[in-house]
KETORDO-553845 format. One record per residue (C-alpha): residue in one letter; x, y, z. Coordinates in steps of 0.5 Angstrom, whole numbers, padded with zeros to 4 digits, always signed. Layout:
AXYZ ...
This chain:
M-0093+0124+0005 D-0093+0117+0006 N-0095+0114-0002 D-0101+0111+0000 N-0105+0114-0005 D-0110+0119-0001 V-0109+0125+0001 D-0105+0128+0008 V-0104+0135+0010 V-0098+0139+0013 G-0099+0144+0018 A-0095+0149+0021 A-0097+0152+0029 W-0094+0160+0030 I-0097+0159+0037 D-0095+0152+0038 D-0088+0152+0035 D-0089+0146+0031 I-0090+0143+0024 A-0094+0137+0024 W-0097+0132+0019 F-0103+0129+0019 E-0104+0122+0016 N-0111+0121+0012 D-0113+0113+0014 G-0116+0113+0007 D-0124+0115+0011 Q-0122+0123+0012 D-0120+0121+0019 F-0112+0124+0020 T-0108+0123+0025 E-0102+0128+0027 N-0096+0125+0027 T-0091+0132+0030 V-0084+0133+0025 I-0081+0138+0029 G-0083+0142+0035 N-0080+0148+0038 F-0079+0151+0032 D-0080+0159+0035 G-0085+0162+0030 V-0086+0158+0025 S-0090+0161+0020 F-0088+0158+0012 I-0088+0152+0011 Y-0088+0148+0004 A-0088+0141+0002 E-0084+0139-0004 D-0079+0133-0007 I-0072+0137-0004 D-0068+0130-0005 G-0071+0126-0012 D-0072+0121-0009 D-0079+0120-0010 D-0083+0123-0004 I-0085+0129-0001 D-0080+0133+0003 I-0082+0139+0007 V-0079+0146+0008 G-0081+0150+0013 A-0079+0158+0016 G-0079+0160+0022 W-0080+0169+0024 D-0078+0168+0030 A-0072+0163+0030 G-0070+0166+0023 E-0068+0160+0020 L-0070+0156+0014 A-0070+0149+0014 W-0072+0143+0010 Y-0074+0136+0012 E-0073+0130+0009 N-0078+0124+0009 D-0076+0117+0011 L-0084+0115+0012 N-0082+0111+0005 P-0077+0105+0004 H-0071+0106-0002 Q-0069+0100-0006 P-0062+0097-0005 G-0056+0101-0009 S-0053+0098-0016 F-0047+0092-0015 T-0042+0089-0019 L-0041+0081-0020 I-0032+0081-0018 S-0030+0074-0020 P-0029+0070-0023 E-0030+0074-0029 D-0033+0074-0035 D-0031+0068-0039 A-0025+0066-0035 L-0023+0059-0034 I-0023+0055-0028 D-0019+0049-0027 S-0022+0046-0020 N-0029+0044-0018 S-0029+0049-0013 C-0029+0056-0014 M-0029+0063-0010 F-0035+0068-0012 D-0034+0076-0009 W-0038+0082-0012 S-0039+0089-0009 E-0043+0091-0004 S-0050+0093-0005 I-0051+0100-0001 D-0058+0100+0003 P-0061+0108+0003 D-0065+0106+0009 G-0060+0103+0012 D-0064+0096+0012 E-0060+0089+0012 I-0059+0087+0005 S-0058+0079+0004 Y-0055+0076-0003 T-0057+0070-0007 V-0052+0067-0013 F-0056+0064-0019 L-0051+0059-0022 A-0055+0055-0029 D-0051+0052-0034 N-0055+0056-0039 E-0056+0062-0040 D-0063+0063-0040 F-0062+0060-0032 T-0067+0054-0033 D-0066+0051-0027 P-0061+0054-0024 A-0058+0052-0017 E-0059+0058-0012 I-0054+0059-0007 D-0055+0064-0001 A-0049+0067+0001 G-0053+0070+0007 T-0050+0078+0009 A-0044+0075+0005 T-0041+0079-0001 T-0036+0072-0002 I-0037+0065-0002 L-0035+0058-0005 I-0039+0054-0009 D-0036+0047-0010 N-0038+0040-0014 L-0036+0044-0021 E-0037+0039-0027 D-0032+0039-0031 D-0032+0042-0039 T-0038+0045-0038 D-0040+0053-0039 Y-0043+0057-0033 W-0047+0064-0033 W-0048+0066-0026 K-0051+0073-0023 V-0053+0075-0016 R-0060+0078-0013 A-0059+0083-0007 E-0065+0083-0002 D-0068+0088+0003 Q-0074+0088+0007 E-0077+0092+0001 F-0074+0090-0005 V-0070+0086-0009 I-0065+0088-0015 W-0060+0084-0019 S-0053+0085-0020 D-0051+0089-0026 T-0048+0084-0031 T-0050+0077-0032 W-0042+0073-0033 S-0040+0067-0036 F-0034+0062-0035 N-0031+0055-0037 T-0028+0050-0032 E-0024+0045-0034 I-0021+0041-0029 P-0014+0038-0030 D-0015+0030-0029 P-0010+0026-0025 P-0006+0020-0028 E-0011+0013-0029 A-0010+0008-0023 F-0004+0003-0025 S-0001-0003-0021 L+0006-0005-0019 A+0009-0011-0024 A+0015-0014-0020 P+0018-0017-0015 D+0011-0019-0013 S+0008-0019-0006 G+0012-0024-0001 S+0017-0025-0006 I+0024-0027-0004 S+0030-0024-0008 M+0037-0027-0008 F+0041-0021-0010 T+0042-0015-0006 Q+0040-0011-0013 V+0034-0011-0013 E+0030-0009-0020 L+0023-0005-0019 T+0018-0005-0025 W+0010-0003-0025 N+0006-0002-0031 E+0005+0005-0035 T+0000+0010-0034 T-0004+0015-0037 D-0007+0022-0036 P-0013+0025-0039 D-0010+0031-0041 P-0006+0030-0048 D-0001+0036-0046 D+0001+0033-0039 E+0007+0028-0038 I+0008+0023-0032 V+0013+0022-0028 Y+0014+0017-0022 D+0017+0017-0015 V+0020+0011-0012 Y+0018+0009-0005 V+0022+0003-0001 S+0022+0003+0006 T+0023-0002+0012 N+0016+0000+0015 P+0010-0001+0012 D+0007+0004+0016 D+0013+0010+0014 L+0015+0009+0008 G+0018+0017+0008 D+0021+0020+0002 A+0022+0018-0005 I+0030+0014-0007 G+0028+0015-0014 T+0024+0022-0017 G+0022+0024-0024 L+0023+0018-0027 R+0020+0017-0034 D+0022+0009-0035 T+0018+0005-0031 E+0024+0001-0027 Y+0029+0003-0022 T+0035-0001-0019 F+0037+0000-0013 D+0043-0003-0008 A+0038-0008-0002 P+0041-0010+0004 D+0042-0017+0006 Q+0037-0020+0011 V+0031-0015+0010 V+0025-0014+0008 Y+0022-0009+0004 Y+0016-0005+0003 W+0016-0001-0004 T+0011+0003-0008 I+0010+0008-0014 H+0007+0015-0015 A+0006+0017-0022 R+0005+0025-0022 D+0003+0030-0027 T+0004+0038-0028 N-0003+0040-0025 T-0006+0035-0019 D-0004+0031-0014 G-0002+0025-0018 T-0004+0017-0017 W-0001+0013-0012 A-0001+0005-0014 S-0007+0001-0013 E-0003-0003-0008 T+0005-0003-0004 W+0008-0010-0005 S+0014-0013+0000 F+0019-0017-0001 E+0025-0020+0002 V+0033-0020+0000 T+0036-0026+0002 I+0042-0028-0001 Q+0043-0035-0001 E+0050-0038+0002 P+0054-0044+0000 P+0055-0049+0005 S+0060-0049+0009 N+0067-0053+0007 F+0068-0060+0010 N+0074-0065+0009 L+0074-0073+0008 L+0076-0077+0014 L+0076-0084+0013 P+0079-0088+0010 E+0085-0084+0011 D+0088-0081+0004 N+0092-0086+0000 S+0091-0092+0006 I+0090-0099+0004 I+0084-0103+0006 P+0086-0110+0009 L+0083-0117+0006 A+0076-0118+0009 D+0069-0121+0006 P+0065-0118+0005 Y+0069-0112+0004 L+0065-0107+0007 I+0067-0100+0008 E+0066-0093+0011 L+0067-0088+0008 V+0066-0082+0013 W+0066-0074+0012 E+0066-0068+0016 S+0059-0065+0016 S+0058-0059+0012 V+0053-0053+0015 D+0048-0049+0011 P+0049-0041+0014 D+0041-0040+0010 P+0036-0041+0015 G+0030-0048+0014 E+0035-0050+0008 D+0039-0057+0010 V+0045-0060+0006 A+0045-0066+0003 Y+0050-0071+0000 D+0052-0074-0006 L+0058-0078-0007 A+0062-0080-0013 I+0067-0086-0014 T+0071-0088-0018 V+0075-0096-0019 T+0081-0096-0023 F+0083-0104-0025 E+0090-0107-0026 D+0089-0105-0034 N+0087-0098-0033 S+0080-0099-0033 E+0075-0096-0030 E+0068-0096-0026 E+0064-0090-0024 L+0059-0091-0018 N+0055-0085-0015 F+0050-0085-0010 T+0045-0078-0008 G+0042-0075-0003 S+0045-0079+0003 T+0043-0073+0010 D+0049-0078+0013 T+0056-0076+0014 V+0058-0084+0015 F+0056-0088+0009 S+0058-0096+0008 I+0059-0100+0001 D+0062-0106+0000 I+0066-0104-0007 P+0067-0111-0010 S+0060-0112-0009 E+0057-0106-0012 L+0061-0107-0018 G+0058-0114-0019 I+0065-0118-0017 E+0068-0124-0014 S+0075-0123-0014 W+0081-0120-0018 S+0088-0119-0019 G+0092-0113-0018 E+0090-0108-0013 L+0084-0104-0013 N+0085-0096-0014 V+0079-0093-0010 E+0078-0085-0011 W+0073-0081-0008 L+0070-0075-0007 V+0063-0072-0004 E+0059-0066-0006 A+0055-0062-0001 V+0048-0060-0003 S+0043-0054-0002 E+0038-0052-0005 R+0041-0048-0009 H+0049-0050-0008 R+0053-0055-0009 I+0060-0055-0006 E+0065-0060-0007 S+0069-0063-0001 D+0076-0059+0000 S+0080-0065-0003 T+0079-0072-0007 F+0083-0079-0002 N+0084-0085-0005 F+0085-0092-0002 T+0087-0099-0004 L+0084-0105-0005 E+0089-0111-0005 S+0087-0117-0009 N+0083-0122-0007 V+0087-0128-0012 G+0092-0133-0008 V+0091-0129-0001 S+0092-0133+0004 E+0086-0133+0009 G+0089-0130+0015 K+0093-0124+0011 K+0091-0117+0014 V+0095-0111+0012 A+0094-0104+0011 L+0096-0100+0018 P+0095-0093+0018 R+0101-0090+0016 K+0101-0084+0021 F+0097-0082+0027 G+0091-0078+0026 I+0083-0077+0030 A+0077-0076+0026 T+0070-0075+0030 Y+0063-0075+0026 P+0058-0072+0025 N+0059-0065+0027 P+0054-0063+0030 F+0052-0069+0033 N+0046-0072+0038 P+0046-0075+0041 N+0052-0080+0039 L+0059-0078+0038 S+0064-0083+0033 V+0071-0082+0035 V+0076-0086+0030 I+0083-0086+0032 S+0089-0088+0027 L+0095-0092+0031 P+0101-0094+0026 I+0104-0098+0031 P+0102-0101+0038 S+0102-0095+0043 D+0098-0092+0049 L+0092-0088+0048 K+0088-0084+0053 I+0082-0081+0050 T+0077-0075+0054 V+0072-0072+0053 L+0072-0065+0056 D+0066-0059+0057 I+0068-0052+0055 L+0071-0051+0062 G+0076-0057+0061 R+0073-0061+0067 E+0072-0069+0064 I+0065-0070+0062 A+0068-0078+0059 L+0073-0083+0058 L+0073-0087+0052 A+0080-0090+0051 D+0085-0091+0056 G+0091-0096+0055 H+0096-0100+0050 Y+0093-0102+0044 T+0096-0105+0037 A+0096-0102+0031 G+0090-0100+0027 H+0084-0095+0026 R+0080-0096+0033 K+0073-0093+0032 Y+0069-0091+0039 T+0063-0088+0041 F+0061-0082+0046 N+0053-0082+0048 A+0051-0075+0050 E+0044-0077+0052 N+0044-0074+0059 L+0048-0067+0057 S+0046-0061+0054 S+0047-0057+0048 G+0053-0054+0047 I+0061-0054+0045 Y+0066-0060+0047 L+0072-0062+0047 V+0075-0069+0044 H+0082-0071+0047 A+0087-0076+0043 S+0093-0077+0046 V+0099-0082+0046 P+0106-0079+0049 G+0110-0076+0045 K+0106-0078+0038 M+0100-0075+0038 N+0096-0069+0042 E+0090-0068+0039 V+0083-0064+0040 R+0077-0063+0036 K+0072-0058+0038 V+0064-0061+0037 V+0058-0059+0038 L+0052-0062+0042 I+0045-0060+0039 R+0039-0062+0041 
């Protein structure tokens, strides 16, 4: 009865109404095991394999009960039922380094729990296979598959007594797509400054290990280094991209290379650049000597050339001045004098000494202009001025000429700190008043108030004890001149 290679005994008890079997312990000692009680008048039994499962079942007949019944022997364990592989299918092509493995369930006739183990090998003989425990599940995700590899797999099912294998052994091959190779950005360099609002981005070309893959590029540009946002250019086949960038902004950029079957590859860096359009210095005018004026005879002929300040709007860029002077003699011959790199708006010069002459007949006609020079730009003064130096031959020592031809005011430098020069031109003797006002019209200083002879008069306003800001210089001659100049004090 229990397949332990000894003879057991089966019996029916008419009076006790039961069927029992007696287990032989091998030493002819028997232990009674009741199969069924209350089988009224049981009188016939037979031992036979009724269900064909290679164990002995019992058939009994009850005279009084009027019944015929058979009793299945469940003393002997049975192996789990057969099962099949499902996926990956035989000869499948896997394009990932991870794969879900599935198989059908094995049914255990005895109701025992079945556990499964996947055997995975890179050879058909399963030499040194990987054994992956799936527990009682009939599916499992296996990672870290090698690329371009042939694999074979099968599943083992186990209950408490038996081990069986899947009906088949299947194989598959892995061809895992490779992303584009690493690549780098080219230009503009990180931290560079672009002087143009139209910026060309370039990067180095990359290749794809998969021969049939096509690579395209996406361009990412942002003002936030922590969030590049959406691509501003997509699906590019060239390694360059031009876009319009507003001035005075720092940009961050990188490139993403995409193929058809991977997540692609990002450039190995994110770079930044700044767009700063270089503006030329501001326009400015020449001031003194006035255009077409005559310089009186003096020794030495020390002349102050004065012009307005020019300001460069680009942060951190200073302005210097280049001076060009052309002197024309009575015979129409010319000499040129050039001076560069001045940072002041006043330039003192003795022209005869610079020319190396002590005397001259006829007039010396002088034409002069100034160029404001910044790091990348040059701009000329709005006009060219002329003045005349009279002959110093045969002139009495006391001769003084060249009065101004019109009323005028000039202030320099502007901005200033702390001294401001104020030059007044009086073509005739006049009553002159010069005051300095703050932006609210309150008088800060009185520079002149009286009757003055004709000529050029220079006054100095010292703002040592004043704060930065805008001030007004007011010069008036009753009925002749009423001029205001705005000046800026910068500390």
